[in-house]
N, C-alpha and C positions, 0 to 999 in steps of 0.2 A: 725698495729692495726686492730682488727676485732670488729665490732659492731653487736650485736644480739638483735632482738626484737621478743618476743613471743606474740602469740595471740591464742584465741580459748578456753580459760578457762571459767568456769562458774559453775552454779548449775545444777545438773542432778540427777534424781532418780536412785536408785539401779537397775541394769540391763540395764541402758541406755548407750549411747555412746557419746563421744566427740572426736573431732579432733584438736590437737594442731599443730600450725604452728610456725616456727622460721625462720625469714628472716635474712640473713647474708649480711653485707656490709663491705667495707674497703678492706683489704689485703686478699681477699678470696682465691686467688690462692695458698696460703700457707697452707690452711686448709687440714688436713688429716682426723682425727677422728671427728665425730659428735655424739651427744648423748643427752639423757634426764636424769635428776636427779630429785628427789623430796625430800621435807622436810616437815614432819608433825610436828605439835606443840609438843615440848618437845623431839623430836627425831633428830638424826643426818641425814644429807643429804645422800641419798642412790641412787645408780645407778638404773635406770629403764630399759634403753636400750641404746645401742650404735651401730654405724655403721661406718665401715671403708670406705676409698676412693674406695676400691674394692668391696664395698657393702656386706661385711661380717657382720653379725649381732650377737649381744649378748643380752640376756634378763635376768632380774632378775627372779628367780623361781616364785615369787609371781604374775608375769604378763604374763608368758608364755601361749600362746594359746588365750590370750585376747587382748594384745597390739601388734601393728605392727609399727615398725620404718621404715621410708623411707627417701630418700634424692633425690633432683633434682638439680644436679650441674649446669645445664643450667640456672636455675632460682635462684640459691643461696639460696635454701630453704631446710629445713628438716621438717618432719612431725611425729606426733605420733598419730596413730589411736587407740583409747581406746574403747573397747567394753566390755559388761558384767561388767560394773563398780560396785564396791563394796564400802561400807562406808569406809573401810580401805584404799581405794585409795585416800581419801581426803588428800590434801597436796598442797603446792606451788610447781609447776613444773618449772624447770630451764632447758634451753637448753645450750648445751656446744659445743664449737668448739675448736679443739686443733690443733696447728701447731707444728712443731718439737721443737719449743723453749718455748711455753707457752700455757696455756688454757685460753679461754675467756668464760664468762658467760652472759646470758641474765638477765633481771631484775626479771623474774619470773612471772608466771600466776597462779592464784588460781583455783584449781579444788575442788569442794565440792560435795560429793555424799551423798544425804540425801533425805528421803521421807517427 
């Protein structure tokens, strides 16, 4: 089992920045892929960014150049640095950790971009 806890969400003005953090605990040695997804009201959950154990990254087109995903295996943490935030980035953000056998999700953290 893997437990994930997100933090760092909140209210920010358009053009602002936020940094989301996700702490992993439990059977962390089996984690391969980590990532962030988001879900806006009335929409399906979508991929924001993901990072492999080899630090290869993938981003949604909508966040390329604005968001940066990273992970610190020594601290069992992953991060999502979000810059130049837009109102359409408003959503609940979920962190993901995947092992060869299953995926684990955090409880989500709300990000609201509004003036």
